[in-house]
MDAnalysis code that builds the backbone (N, CA, C; Angstrom):
import MDAnalysis as mda
import numpy as np

u = mda.Universe.empty(717, n_residues=239, atom_resindex=np.repeat(np.arange(239), 3), trajectory=True)
u.add_TopologyAttr("name", ["N", "CA", "C"] * 239)
u.add_TopologyAttr("resid", np.arange(1, 240))
u.add_TopologyAttr("resname", ["MET", "THR", "LEU", "LYS", "ASP", "ASP", "VAL", "GLU", "ARG", "GLU", "ILE", "LYS", "SER", "THR", "VAL", "GLU", "THR", "ALA", "LEU", "SER", "THR", "SER", "LYS", "GLN", "GLN", "LEU", "SER", "ASN", "ASP", "LYS", "VAL", "PRO", "LYS", "SER", "SER", "GLU", "ILE", "GLY", "TYR", "SER", "GLY", "GLY", "VAL", "TYR", "LEU", "GLN", "SER", "VAL", "TYR", "LEU", "TYR", "ALA", "ASP", "MET", "ILE", "ASP", "SER", "SER", "GLY", "LEU", "VAL", "ARG", "HIS", "HIS", "PRO", "PRO", "GLU", "THR", "VAL", "ALA", "ARG", "VAL", "PHE", "LYS", "ALA", "TYR", "LEU", "GLN", "VAL", "ALA", "VAL", "ARG", "VAL", "ILE", "ARG", "ALA", "HIS", "ASP", "GLY", "TYR", "ILE", "ARG", "SER", "PHE", "ASP", "GLY", "ASP", "ARG", "VAL", "MET", "GLY", "VAL", "PHE", "ALA", "GLY", "PRO", "ASP", "ARG", "ALA", "ILE", "ARG", "ALA", "VAL", "LYS", "ALA", "ALA", "MET", "LYS", "ILE", "LYS", "TRP", "SER", "VAL", "GLU", "ALA", "LEU", "VAL", "GLN", "PRO", "ALA", "LEU", "ARG", "SER", "GLN", "PHE", "LYS", "SER", "LEU", "GLN", "ASP", "SER", "GLY", "TRP", "LYS", "LEU", "GLN", "GLY", "ALA", "ILE", "GLY", "ILE", "ALA", "ASN", "GLY", "GLU", "ALA", "LEU", "LEU", "ILE", "ARG", "ALA", "GLY", "ILE", "ARG", "ASP", "ASN", "ASP", "ASP", "LEU", "VAL", "SER", "ILE", "GLY", "ARG", "ASN", "ALA", "ASN", "PHE", "ALA", "ALA", "LYS", "LEU", "SER", "ASP", "GLU", "ARG", "HIS", "GLY", "ASN", "TYR", "THR", "ILE", "ARG", "ILE", "GLY", "ALA", "GLY", "ALA", "HIS", "ALA", "LEU", "LEU", "ASN", "ASP", "ASP", "THR", "ARG", "LEU", "SER", "SER", "GLY", "VAL", "ASN", "MET", "TRP", "GLU", "GLY", "PRO", "TYR", "SER", "MET", "LYS", "LEU", "GLY", "GLY", "GLU", "ASP", "LYS", "ASN", "TYR", "TYR", "ARG", "THR", "SER", "TYR", "ARG", "TRP", "LYS", "LEU"])
u.atoms.positions = np.array([
    [0.792, -1.057, 0.017],
    [0.398, -0.018, -0.001],
    [0.906, 1.222, -0.491],
    [0.259, 2.474, -0.685],
    [1.056, 3.631, -0.571],
    [0.721, 4.280, 0.485],
    [1.972, 5.382, 0.796],
    [1.658, 6.412, 1.894],
    [0.226, 6.989, 1.932],
    [-0.638, 7.074, 0.670],
    [-1.639, 7.729, 0.306],
    [-2.559, 6.741, 0.848],
    [-2.714, 5.716, 0.379],
    [-3.879, 4.777, 0.521],
    [-3.785, 4.366, 2.308],
    [-2.505, 4.679, 3.315],
    [-2.579, 4.837, 4.705],
    [-3.068, 5.965, 5.200],
    [-2.864, 6.874, 4.797],
    [-3.938, 7.854, 4.971],
    [-5.473, 8.278, 4.411],
    [-5.514, 8.141, 3.326],
    [-7.191, 7.769, 3.476],
    [-7.700, 6.946, 4.325],
    [-7.232, 5.359, 4.638],
    [-8.021, 4.682, 5.149],
    [-7.946, 5.075, 6.785],
    [-6.894, 6.170, 7.091],
    [-6.437, 6.495, 8.725],
    [-7.796, 7.408, 8.934],
    [-8.150, 8.235, 7.488],
    [-9.113, 8.940, 7.479],
    [-10.484, 8.750, 7.952],
    [-10.443, 7.899, 6.914],
    [-12.048, 7.015, 6.842],
    [-12.192, 6.290, 8.207],
    [-11.196, 5.945, 8.780],
    [-11.331, 5.298, 10.175],
    [-11.929, 6.221, 11.198],
    [-11.236, 7.169, 11.011],
    [-11.234, 8.717, 12.007],
    [-12.432, 8.993, 12.353],
    [-13.125, 9.302, 11.203],
    [-13.721, 10.263, 10.955],
    [-15.960, 9.373, 11.014],
    [-15.223, 8.154, 10.455],
    [-16.283, 7.025, 10.248],
    [-16.658, 6.499, 11.770],
    [-15.541, 6.404, 12.861],
    [-15.932, 5.487, 13.756],
    [-16.364, 6.609, 15.208],
    [-17.398, 6.637, 15.454],
    [-17.807, 7.203, 16.844],
    [-17.049, 6.777, 18.201],
    [-16.513, 7.781, 18.625],
    [-15.989, 8.216, 19.696],
    [-16.781, 6.983, 21.047],
    [-16.006, 6.330, 21.714],
    [-16.330, 5.564, 22.983],
    [-16.271, 5.985, 23.911],
    [-17.162, 6.606, 24.538],
    [-16.783, 7.774, 25.810],
    [-17.059, 7.164, 26.942],
    [-16.633, 7.913, 28.336],
    [-16.711, 7.260, 29.193],
    [-16.887, 8.331, 30.304],
    [-17.563, 8.632, 31.550],
    [-17.268, 9.620, 33.021],
    [-16.585, 9.468, 34.174],
    [-15.615, 10.149, 34.209],
    [-14.596, 9.383, 35.332],
    [-15.487, 9.724, 36.725],
    [-15.529, 9.642, 37.997],
    [-16.229, 9.589, 38.385],
    [-15.468, 11.216, 39.175],
    [-16.225, 11.770, 39.709],
    [-15.492, 13.535, 40.534],
    [-14.463, 12.193, 41.588],
    [-14.333, 11.537, 42.891],
    [-13.897, 11.016, 43.718],
    [-12.651, 10.491, 43.049],
    [-12.400, 9.952, 42.096],
    [-11.406, 9.712, 41.292],
    [-10.257, 10.384, 40.974],
    [-9.110, 10.636, 41.855],
    [-8.256, 11.972, 41.395],
    [-7.142, 11.129, 40.305],
    [-7.558, 10.273, 39.703],
    [-6.624, 9.471, 39.007],
    [-6.106, 10.518, 37.648],
    [-5.821, 10.610, 36.616],
    [-6.112, 11.331, 35.191],
    [-5.149, 9.955, 34.444],
    [-6.242, 9.686, 33.581],
    [-5.286, 8.379, 32.734],
    [-4.197, 8.963, 31.958],
    [-3.843, 7.641, 31.476],
    [-2.503, 8.136, 30.798],
    [-3.002, 7.279, 29.191],
    [-2.205, 7.909, 28.119],
    [-2.987, 7.669, 26.962],
    [-2.918, 6.339, 26.900],
    [-2.045, 5.430, 26.965],
    [-2.052, 3.851, 27.141],
    [-3.105, 3.401, 27.834],
    [-4.060, 3.774, 28.199],
    [-5.499, 3.273, 29.159],
    [-6.394, 4.011, 28.248],
    [-6.627, 5.072, 26.913],
    [-7.704, 4.859, 26.539],
    [-7.620, 4.506, 24.630],
    [-8.162, 3.409, 24.200],
    [-8.202, 3.413, 23.137],
    [-8.412, 4.095, 21.953],
    [-7.657, 3.836, 21.100],
    [-7.315, 4.914, 19.649],
    [-9.347, 5.450, 19.230],
    [-10.223, 5.045, 19.794],
    [-12.002, 5.000, 19.416],
    [-12.337, 5.458, 20.668],
    [-11.757, 5.702, 21.622],
    [-12.171, 6.093, 22.875],
    [-12.156, 7.189, 23.538],
    [-12.781, 7.857, 24.777],
    [-12.162, 9.202, 25.369],
    [-12.771, 8.960, 26.630],
    [-12.022, 9.671, 27.740],
    [-12.879, 10.025, 28.949],
    [-12.997, 11.533, 29.178],
    [-14.216, 11.541, 29.455],
    [-14.896, 13.000, 30.062],
    [-14.001, 13.296, 31.862],
    [-13.191, 14.303, 32.096],
    [-12.563, 14.237, 33.520],
    [-12.801, 15.705, 33.746],
    [-13.621, 15.975, 34.840],
    [-13.705, 17.021, 35.874],
    [-12.113, 17.513, 36.221],
    [-11.396, 18.396, 35.696],
    [-10.231, 18.306, 35.929],
    [-9.412, 19.992, 35.872],
    [-8.789, 19.930, 37.196],
    [-7.757, 21.744, 37.176],
    [-6.363, 21.250, 36.366],
    [-6.037, 21.892, 35.728],
    [-5.012, 21.818, 34.324],
    [-4.001, 23.266, 34.960],
    [-3.049, 22.461, 35.149],
    [-1.791, 24.014, 35.680],
    [-1.124, 24.057, 34.467],
    [-0.283, 25.146, 34.182],
    [0.299, 25.902, 32.834],
    [1.218, 26.212, 33.443],
    [2.749, 25.936, 33.639],
    [4.048, 26.251, 34.139],
    [4.633, 26.845, 33.224],
    [4.774, 28.205, 33.051],
    [5.800, 28.661, 31.987],
    [6.969, 29.274, 32.372],
    [7.901, 29.988, 31.352],
    [9.284, 30.608, 32.077],
    [9.238, 31.724, 31.269],
    [9.225, 33.040, 31.895],
    [9.032, 34.164, 31.437],
    [10.231, 34.482, 30.436],
    [10.418, 34.956, 29.535],
    [11.073, 35.469, 28.707],
    [12.444, 34.519, 28.325],
    [12.010, 33.221, 28.065],
    [12.866, 31.961, 27.284],
    [13.386, 32.613, 26.384],
    [12.975, 33.428, 25.418],
    [13.830, 34.030, 23.777],
    [14.490, 34.808, 24.448],
    [14.873, 35.466, 25.533],
    [15.471, 36.348, 26.067],
    [16.906, 35.671, 26.353],
    [16.723, 34.287, 26.958],
    [17.687, 33.044, 27.758],
    [18.255, 32.830, 26.412],
    [17.751, 32.694, 24.942],
    [18.212, 32.111, 24.534],
    [19.059, 32.628, 23.457],
    [18.552, 33.880, 23.700],
    [19.319, 34.967, 22.521],
    [20.799, 35.151, 23.312],
    [20.944, 35.261, 24.555],
    [21.584, 35.849, 24.825],
    [23.119, 34.733, 25.950],
    [22.681, 33.535, 25.432],
    [23.663, 32.873, 26.507],
    [23.813, 31.627, 25.864],
    [24.851, 30.758, 26.175],
    [25.381, 29.111, 25.197],
    [24.079, 28.569, 25.735],
    [24.046, 27.499, 24.828],
    [23.399, 26.616, 24.658],
    [23.041, 25.284, 25.661],
    [24.611, 24.781, 26.153],
    [24.543, 24.610, 27.195],
    [23.758, 25.096, 28.469],
    [24.218, 26.407, 28.732],
    [23.372, 26.963, 30.045],
    [22.195, 27.250, 29.788],
    [21.973, 27.548, 28.407],
    [19.900, 27.111, 28.570],
    [19.369, 26.049, 28.535],
    [20.678, 25.017, 28.145],
    [19.804, 23.729, 28.385],
    [19.714, 23.252, 29.944],
    [20.596, 24.070, 30.883],
    [20.832, 23.706, 32.113],
    [19.638, 24.168, 32.992],
    [18.903, 25.726, 32.214],
    [18.279, 26.288, 32.880],
    [16.855, 25.835, 32.719],
    [16.607, 25.130, 31.355],
    [15.316, 24.469, 31.245],
    [15.328, 23.683, 31.836],
    [16.135, 22.602, 32.069],
    [16.111, 21.284, 32.907],
    [15.568, 21.861, 34.440],
    [16.573, 22.735, 34.580],
    [16.056, 23.194, 36.170],
    [14.740, 23.462, 36.472],
    [14.624, 24.491, 36.158],
    [13.328, 25.001, 35.890],
    [11.729, 23.919, 36.061],
    [11.775, 23.004, 34.431],
    [11.269, 21.662, 34.090],
    [11.709, 21.011, 35.522],
    [12.224, 20.737, 36.222],
    [12.623, 19.390, 37.194],
    [11.862, 19.772, 38.436],
    [12.020, 21.221, 38.554],
    [11.291, 21.420, 39.686],
    [9.977, 21.295, 39.364],
    [9.339, 22.314, 38.436],
    [8.219, 21.750, 38.271],
    [7.307, 20.606, 38.129],
    [7.677, 19.874, 37.861],
    [7.290, 18.210, 38.049],
    [7.170, 17.855, 39.192],
    [8.497, 18.037, 39.865],
    [8.542, 17.426, 41.043],
    [7.067, 18.014, 42.078],
    [7.518, 18.902, 42.270],
    [6.312, 19.950, 42.563],
    [4.901, 19.608, 42.284],
    [4.532, 19.381, 41.050],
    [3.099, 19.124, 40.928],
    [2.890, 17.659, 40.823],
    [3.849, 16.821, 41.037],
    [3.536, 15.337, 41.479],
    [3.693, 15.078, 42.822],
    [4.309, 15.675, 43.537],
    [4.263, 15.692, 45.118],
    [2.518, 16.353, 45.625],
    [2.021, 16.865, 44.497],
    [0.525, 17.012, 45.249],
    [-0.520, 16.298, 44.284],
    [-0.104, 14.950, 43.750],
    [-0.919, 14.317, 43.094],
    [-1.014, 14.792, 41.709],
    [-0.360, 15.671, 41.108],
    [-0.979, 16.315, 39.639],
    [-0.131, 15.118, 38.858],
    [-0.756, 15.023, 37.396],
    [-0.233, 13.923, 36.533],
    [0.293, 14.800, 35.413],
    [1.485, 14.896, 34.824],
    [2.279, 15.741, 33.942],
    [1.590, 14.870, 32.826],
    [1.297, 15.783, 31.833],
    [0.558, 15.158, 30.806],
    [1.424, 15.820, 29.235],
    [2.239, 16.843, 29.581],
    [2.768, 17.510, 28.115],
    [3.656, 18.416, 28.550],
    [4.531, 18.282, 27.548],
    [5.827, 19.334, 27.494],
    [5.828, 20.086, 26.310],
    [6.154, 21.486, 26.421],
    [6.189, 22.118, 25.243],
    [7.207, 23.708, 25.398],
    [8.439, 22.487, 25.153],
    [9.795, 23.611, 25.057],
    [10.196, 23.717, 26.518],
    [10.126, 25.168, 26.944],
    [10.111, 25.414, 28.638],
    [8.464, 25.713, 29.442],
    [7.563, 25.144, 28.924],
    [5.802, 25.038, 29.297],
    [5.530, 23.459, 29.905],
    [5.606, 23.287, 30.948],
    [5.070, 21.816, 31.426],
    [3.201, 22.130, 31.817],
    [2.947, 21.370, 31.357],
    [1.291, 21.013, 32.005],
    [1.045, 19.624, 32.698],
    [0.559, 20.267, 33.782],
    [-0.289, 19.349, 35.065],
    [-1.570, 18.836, 34.679],
    [-2.234, 18.377, 35.384],
    [-3.475, 17.913, 35.595],
    [-3.722, 17.359, 36.366],
    [-4.892, 18.134, 37.331],
    [-5.043, 17.446, 38.672],
    [-6.517, 17.243, 38.393],
    [-7.298, 15.622, 38.963],
    [-8.636, 15.510, 39.349],
    [-8.809, 14.968, 40.663],
    [-10.008, 14.745, 41.078],
    [-10.517, 14.830, 42.717],
    [-11.041, 16.071, 42.936],
    [-11.894, 15.790, 44.091],
    [-13.074, 17.190, 44.590],
    [-11.597, 17.824, 45.496],
    [-10.800, 17.833, 45.820],
    [-9.886, 19.007, 46.344],
    [-8.735, 19.271, 44.913],
    [-8.871, 19.388, 43.634],
    [-7.913, 19.358, 42.685],
    [-7.874, 20.957, 42.674],
    [-8.552, 21.525, 42.549],
    [-8.309, 23.205, 42.727],
    [-7.251, 23.495, 43.821],
    [-7.124, 23.029, 45.204],
    [-6.772, 23.439, 46.301],
    [-5.330, 22.816, 45.918],
    [-4.844, 21.031, 45.434],
    [-3.391, 20.776, 45.446],
    [-2.697, 21.772, 44.364],
    [-3.925, 22.021, 43.241],
    [-3.371, 22.556, 42.158],
    [-2.276, 24.226, 42.520],
    [-3.303, 24.808, 43.183],
    [-2.577, 26.168, 43.978],
    [-1.241, 25.736, 44.639],
    [-1.807, 25.177, 45.438],
    [-0.354, 25.019, 46.621],
    [1.002, 24.539, 45.435],
    [0.492, 23.462, 44.496],
    [1.627, 23.319, 43.434],
    [2.093, 24.804, 43.229],
    [1.488, 25.377, 42.621],
    [1.583, 26.795, 41.863],
    [2.593, 27.654, 43.141],
    [2.111, 27.716, 43.794],
    [2.856, 28.538, 44.918],
    [4.254, 27.884, 45.273],
    [4.146, 26.907, 45.319],
    [5.480, 25.972, 45.836],
    [6.441, 26.105, 44.504],
    [6.176, 25.640, 43.513],
    [6.722, 26.215, 42.352],
    [7.485, 27.417, 41.974],
    [6.525, 28.624, 42.464],
    [6.992, 29.590, 42.509],
    [8.097, 29.977, 43.767],
    [8.190, 29.867, 45.031],
    [8.925, 30.210, 46.009],
    [10.043, 28.972, 45.502],
    [10.323, 28.113, 45.224],
    [11.304, 27.520, 44.791],
    [12.202, 27.989, 43.399],
    [11.487, 28.402, 42.579],
    [12.067, 29.035, 41.930],
    [12.922, 30.464, 42.422],
    [12.242, 31.249, 42.880],
    [12.648, 32.285, 43.452],
    [13.690, 31.771, 44.448],
    [13.532, 31.439, 45.656],
    [14.264, 30.988, 46.868],
    [15.528, 30.052, 46.195],
    [15.347, 29.048, 45.676],
    [16.259, 28.269, 45.421],
    [16.665, 27.849, 43.794],
    [15.965, 28.329, 43.019],
    [16.819, 27.499, 41.671],
    [17.598, 29.265, 40.929],
    [16.906, 29.990, 40.890],
    [17.562, 31.618, 40.658],
    [18.649, 31.666, 41.203],
    [19.098, 31.795, 42.610],
    [20.301, 31.813, 43.297],
    [21.364, 31.273, 42.829],
    [20.521, 29.485, 42.607],
    [22.038, 28.795, 42.194],
    [21.870, 28.843, 40.819],
    [21.425, 29.281, 39.746],
    [21.709, 29.130, 38.675],
    [22.762, 30.845, 38.395],
    [22.476, 31.604, 39.064],
    [23.061, 33.225, 39.224],
    [24.760, 32.784, 39.542],
    [24.511, 32.125, 40.478],
    [25.669, 31.896, 41.446],
    [26.699, 30.635, 40.175],
    [26.403, 29.959, 40.069],
    [26.856, 28.919, 38.670],
    [27.251, 29.680, 37.137],
    [26.327, 30.693, 36.849],
    [26.747, 30.542, 35.509],
    [27.101, 32.466, 35.095],
    [28.332, 32.610, 34.812],
    [28.281, 34.481, 34.792],
    [27.942, 34.817, 33.701],
    [27.310, 34.243, 32.562],
    [26.872, 35.019, 31.516],
    [25.156, 35.145, 31.974],
    [24.857, 34.689, 32.881],
    [23.452, 35.303, 33.684],
    [23.800, 36.102, 34.372],
    [24.928, 36.292, 35.394],
    [25.178, 37.686, 36.519],
    [25.485, 38.903, 35.396],
    [25.844, 38.419, 33.985],
    [26.429, 39.825, 33.381],
    [25.123, 39.774, 32.418],
    [24.814, 39.501, 32.162],
    [23.144, 39.763, 31.583],
    [22.283, 40.425, 32.064],
    [21.890, 39.916, 33.484],
    [21.047, 40.286, 34.423],
    [19.550, 39.111, 33.926],
    [20.109, 38.579, 33.302],
    [18.641, 37.964, 32.898],
    [18.142, 37.001, 34.159],
    [17.034, 36.662, 34.823],
    [16.257, 36.446, 35.854],
    [15.252, 35.599, 35.684],
    [15.264, 34.357, 36.021],
    [14.483, 33.242, 35.527],
    [12.977, 33.563, 36.361],
    [11.458, 33.678, 35.892],
    [10.299, 33.494, 36.243],
    [9.609, 32.385, 35.419],
    [8.599, 32.427, 36.526],
    [7.688, 31.462, 36.058],
    [6.566, 32.307, 36.206],
    [5.614, 31.635, 35.147],
    [4.318, 32.160, 35.393],
    [3.534, 31.051, 34.829],
    [2.121, 30.966, 35.609],
    [1.680, 29.970, 36.094],
    [0.035, 30.162, 35.894],
    [-0.500, 29.536, 34.843],
    [-1.998, 29.723, 35.004],
    [-3.022, 28.461, 35.191],
    [-4.080, 28.273, 36.187],
    [-5.040, 27.380, 36.701],
    [-6.181, 27.441, 36.039],
    [-7.206, 26.881, 35.767],
    [-8.024, 26.502, 35.532],
    [-8.983, 25.202, 35.192],
    [-10.488, 25.597, 36.293],
    [-10.961, 24.221, 36.216],
    [-11.892, 24.147, 35.370],
    [-12.356, 22.715, 35.169],
    [-13.547, 22.705, 33.961],
    [-13.439, 20.960, 33.569],
    [-14.705, 20.529, 32.531],
    [-14.428, 19.595, 32.216],
    [-13.798, 19.251, 30.644],
    [-13.079, 18.673, 30.758],
    [-12.163, 18.246, 29.406],
    [-12.509, 16.805, 28.596],
    [-12.137, 16.554, 27.689],
    [-12.336, 15.356, 27.298],
    [-10.875, 14.829, 26.810],
    [-10.535, 14.078, 26.733],
    [-9.077, 13.419, 26.928],
    [-9.277, 12.093, 25.864],
    [-7.956, 12.708, 24.686],
    [-8.630, 11.512, 23.689],
    [-7.000, 10.822, 23.554],
    [-6.750, 9.913, 22.997],
    [-5.322, 9.660, 22.427],
    [-5.504, 9.992, 21.026],
    [-4.339, 10.368, 20.343],
    [-4.230, 10.917, 19.125],
    [-3.136, 10.642, 18.328],
    [-2.401, 10.512, 16.900],
    [-1.628, 10.201, 17.046],
    [-1.884, 8.317, 15.980],
    [-0.685, 7.696, 16.011],
    [-0.777, 6.389, 15.561],
    [0.195, 5.285, 16.519],
    [-0.189, 3.810, 16.605],
    [0.474, 3.171, 17.440],
    [2.192, 3.402, 17.354],
    [2.655, 3.220, 18.609],
    [3.945, 3.643, 19.050],
    [4.237, 5.578, 18.962],
    [3.469, 6.137, 18.326],
    [3.526, 8.001, 18.287],
    [2.841, 8.395, 18.317],
    [1.814, 8.311, 19.859],
    [0.726, 8.900, 20.063],
    [0.710, 9.668, 21.528],
    [-0.263, 10.234, 21.775],
    [-0.182, 11.428, 23.243],
    [-1.415, 11.299, 22.831],
    [-1.736, 11.572, 24.581],
    [-3.070, 12.323, 25.160],
    [-3.414, 13.715, 24.496],
    [-4.569, 13.866, 24.393],
    [-4.882, 15.435, 23.635],
    [-6.193, 15.605, 24.260],
    [-6.177, 17.300, 24.705],
    [-7.149, 17.497, 25.940],
    [-7.951, 18.664, 25.187],
    [-9.384, 18.128, 24.696],
    [-10.585, 18.273, 24.224],
    [-11.422, 19.513, 25.721],
    [-11.218, 20.895, 25.514],
    [-11.966, 21.821, 26.408],
    [-11.698, 22.809, 26.845],
    [-12.302, 23.991, 27.250],
    [-11.705, 25.240, 27.329],
    [-10.848, 25.352, 28.339],
    [-10.951, 24.626, 29.726],
    [-9.909, 24.937, 30.963],
    [-8.430, 24.650, 30.772],
    [-8.311, 23.903, 29.686],
    [-6.486, 23.676, 29.038],
    [-6.398, 25.148, 28.480],
    [-7.061, 25.528, 27.505],
    [-6.892, 26.426, 26.780],
    [-6.953, 27.629, 27.733],
    [-7.685, 27.950, 28.377],
    [-7.713, 29.085, 29.899],
    [-6.199, 28.872, 30.451],
    [-6.417, 27.806, 31.006],
    [-4.977, 27.895, 31.980],
    [-4.043, 28.187, 30.527],
    [-3.467, 27.570, 29.559],
    [-2.606, 28.389, 28.962],
    [-2.362, 29.660, 28.464],
    [-3.709, 30.565, 28.409],
    [-4.095, 31.422, 27.649],
    [-3.757, 32.465, 29.291],
    [-3.876, 31.938, 30.467],
    [-3.531, 32.478, 31.819],
    [-2.175, 32.749, 32.097],
    [-1.553, 31.808, 31.707],
    [0.460, 31.735, 31.628],
    [0.609, 32.642, 30.947],
    [0.247, 33.030, 30.354],
    [1.323, 33.986, 29.112],
    [0.493, 35.156, 29.726],
    [-0.082, 35.502, 30.486],
    [-0.013, 37.004, 31.132],
    [1.045, 37.708, 32.004],
    [1.153, 38.548, 31.892],
    [2.591, 39.094, 32.401],
    [2.105, 40.515, 33.308],
    [2.810, 40.620, 34.336],
    [2.199, 42.129, 35.158],
    [2.992, 41.765, 36.499],
    [4.138, 42.255, 36.650],
    [5.048, 42.629, 37.410],
    [5.242, 41.355, 38.461],
    [4.912, 41.246, 39.594],
    [5.286, 39.664, 40.086],
    [3.876, 38.834, 40.447],
    [3.240, 39.356, 39.984],
    [1.870, 38.495, 39.510],
    [1.917, 37.303, 38.609],
    [2.530, 36.156, 39.361],
    [2.875, 35.228, 37.971],
    [2.082, 34.043, 38.433],
    [0.881, 34.029, 39.479],
    [0.403, 32.874, 39.304],
    [-1.207, 33.505, 39.169],
    [-2.052, 33.232, 38.220],
    [-3.310, 33.388, 38.087],
    [-4.277, 32.197, 37.635],
    [-5.293, 32.275, 38.463],
    [-6.506, 31.179, 38.454],
    [-8.022, 31.729, 37.753],
    [-8.207, 30.889, 37.120],
    [-9.941, 30.860, 36.949],
    [-10.786, 31.208, 37.406],
    [-11.960, 31.885, 37.616],
    [-13.287, 32.428, 38.425],
    [-13.611, 30.296, 38.971],
    [-13.736, 29.645, 37.982],
    [-14.452, 28.081, 38.404],
    [-13.582, 27.707, 39.296],
    [-12.125, 27.441, 38.980],
    [-11.257, 27.083, 40.057],
    [-11.104, 27.420, 40.982],
    [-11.077, 29.250, 41.341],
    [-10.705, 29.507, 42.298],
    [-12.202, 29.835, 43.227],
    [-13.280, 29.030, 43.207],
    [-14.391, 29.361, 43.626],
    [-13.968, 27.636, 44.614],
    [-13.189, 26.970, 44.009],
    [-12.907, 25.364, 45.040],
    [-11.895, 25.550, 46.109],
    [-11.582, 27.133, 45.920],
    [-10.469, 26.733, 47.292],
    [-10.946, 26.919, 48.567],
    [-9.664, 26.060, 49.595],
    [-10.815, 26.624, 51.071],
    [-9.715, 28.006, 51.316],
    [-9.835, 27.807, 52.691],
    [-9.433, 29.091, 53.149],
    [-7.741, 29.048, 53.074],
    [-7.516, 28.082, 53.391],
    [-5.943, 27.509, 53.091],
    [-5.251, 28.435, 51.889],
    [-5.855, 27.810, 50.827],
    [-5.356, 28.661, 49.577],
    [-5.900, 29.745, 49.185],
    [-6.628, 30.336, 50.426],
    [-7.630, 32.097, 49.731],
    [-6.957, 32.943, 50.820],
    [-6.764, 32.445, 51.826],
    [-6.104, 33.404, 52.247],
    [-4.912, 33.181, 53.623],
    [-4.113, 34.354, 53.387],
    [-2.448, 34.607, 54.697],
    [-3.449, 34.889, 55.710],
    [-2.818, 34.134, 57.106],
    [-3.079, 35.350, 58.164],
    [-4.134, 35.929, 58.251],
    [-5.635, 35.378, 57.425],
    [-6.670, 36.193, 57.616],
    [-6.827, 37.239, 56.041],
    [-5.614, 37.613, 55.682],
    [-5.699, 38.517, 54.510],
    [-5.916, 37.274, 52.848],
    [-6.610, 38.318, 52.072],
    [-7.033, 37.728, 50.720],
    [-5.698, 37.150, 50.005],
    [-5.299, 36.117, 49.647],
    [-4.125, 36.568, 48.861],
    [-4.278, 36.866, 47.458],
    [-5.768, 36.845, 46.709],
    [-6.106, 36.786, 45.546],
    [-6.554, 38.176, 45.215],
    [-6.372, 38.702, 43.984],
    [-6.901, 40.109, 43.359],
    [-7.555, 40.135, 42.390],
    [-8.775, 40.051, 42.198],
    [-9.457, 40.046, 41.102],
    [-10.800, 40.471, 42.007],
    [-12.037, 39.883, 40.622],
    [-11.825, 39.652, 39.316],
    [-11.540, 40.271, 38.349],
    [-10.402, 39.805, 37.248],
    [-10.141, 40.525, 36.382],
    [-10.567, 39.847, 34.926],
    [-10.720, 40.312, 33.812],
    [-11.333, 39.456, 32.587],
    [-10.477, 39.474, 31.352],
    [-11.207, 38.575, 30.478],
    [-9.822, 38.394, 29.458],
    [-10.672, 37.781, 28.437],
    [-10.608, 38.143, 27.089],
    [-11.215, 37.557, 26.116],
    [-10.483, 35.975, 25.721],
    [-12.071, 34.959, 25.860],
    [-11.035, 33.604, 25.213],
    [-11.855, 33.104, 24.142],
    [-11.424, 32.867, 23.043],
    [-12.714, 32.195, 22.062],
    [-13.655, 33.430, 22.019],
    [-14.025, 34.590, 22.047],
    [-15.224, 35.620, 21.767],
    [-15.675, 36.118, 23.304],
    [-15.077, 34.944, 24.017],
    [-15.719, 35.193, 25.577],
    [-15.170, 35.960, 26.969],
    [-16.043, 35.889, 27.445],
    [-15.203, 36.854, 28.366],
    [-15.146, 36.047, 29.636],
    [-13.790, 35.836, 30.101],
    [-13.666, 34.723, 31.196],
    [-12.566, 35.986, 32.311],
    [-13.452, 35.145, 33.602],
    [-12.917, 36.369, 34.763],
    [-11.866, 35.253, 35.521],
    [-10.959, 36.138, 35.971],
    [-9.565, 35.133, 36.873],
    [-9.267, 36.275, 38.010],
    [-8.504, 35.350, 38.450],
    [-7.885, 36.273, 39.589],
    [-6.209, 35.819, 39.828],
    [-5.555, 36.846, 40.285],
    [-3.843, 36.863, 40.230],
    [-3.504, 36.943, 41.673],
    [-2.429, 36.105, 42.104],
    [-1.483, 36.301, 43.144],
    [-0.098, 36.543, 42.989],
    [0.633, 37.456, 43.884],
    [1.769, 37.421, 44.020],
    [2.781, 36.340, 45.189],
    [1.643, 35.933, 46.181],
    [2.056, 34.495, 46.746],
    [2.836, 33.901, 46.623],
    [3.300, 33.267, 47.578],
    [4.214, 31.850, 47.212],
    [3.716, 31.104, 48.735],
    [4.644, 29.426, 48.211],
    [4.503, 29.054, 49.808],
    [5.891, 27.729, 49.929],
    [5.861, 28.121, 50.710],
    [7.559, 27.341, 51.063],
    [7.383, 26.170, 51.321],
    [8.278, 25.282, 50.783],
    [8.674, 23.819, 50.607],
    [8.595, 23.837, 51.993],
])
């Protein structure tokens, strides 16, 4: 068979085969792997998405040696992944200097916010000082490692896309897009943003600090022609 035959067969199979979907119980805090979903299957999941992005990575790449850039990327992503996993989040995607974590279960927003604030603390208190002391080019340029994190709640449809041995989990839903959009926002030290839906799920531990509201807002942004409300914070959480 030719490549054209293969492509046409895949198209026919994909568009003509209905998805066999299921809904995961709200009490279940597990996020499926791609290998646990069939190619014609899908899982609807009430979930919170966390996108952790690096601010001004293009400036880092432009002014520093590739080996230095690689170690900065690795340090940031390793910290983000370890903290997300420590709060029972599941890593489901990497995109350059960005990592996506998914949280399920009834306390998903609480765990996501704790992870976000601990990533912020780790980057500022641990990673940035270590990088600055190690790399003279960072000292000379003044480039500073900062993360930007977006968090959003909602229902997502998880599907398995690609071909055998070359596939990945794909999220269909506004919460993933909203979290990614929030992580793109930049305004001073307000490096964590959370959608209003996820904010409504927080408890006092993740909303207040010594009785003071840690979050400012609501603010509004456009997403797909729709106004979406969010909150922002500059607070962090020590490990």
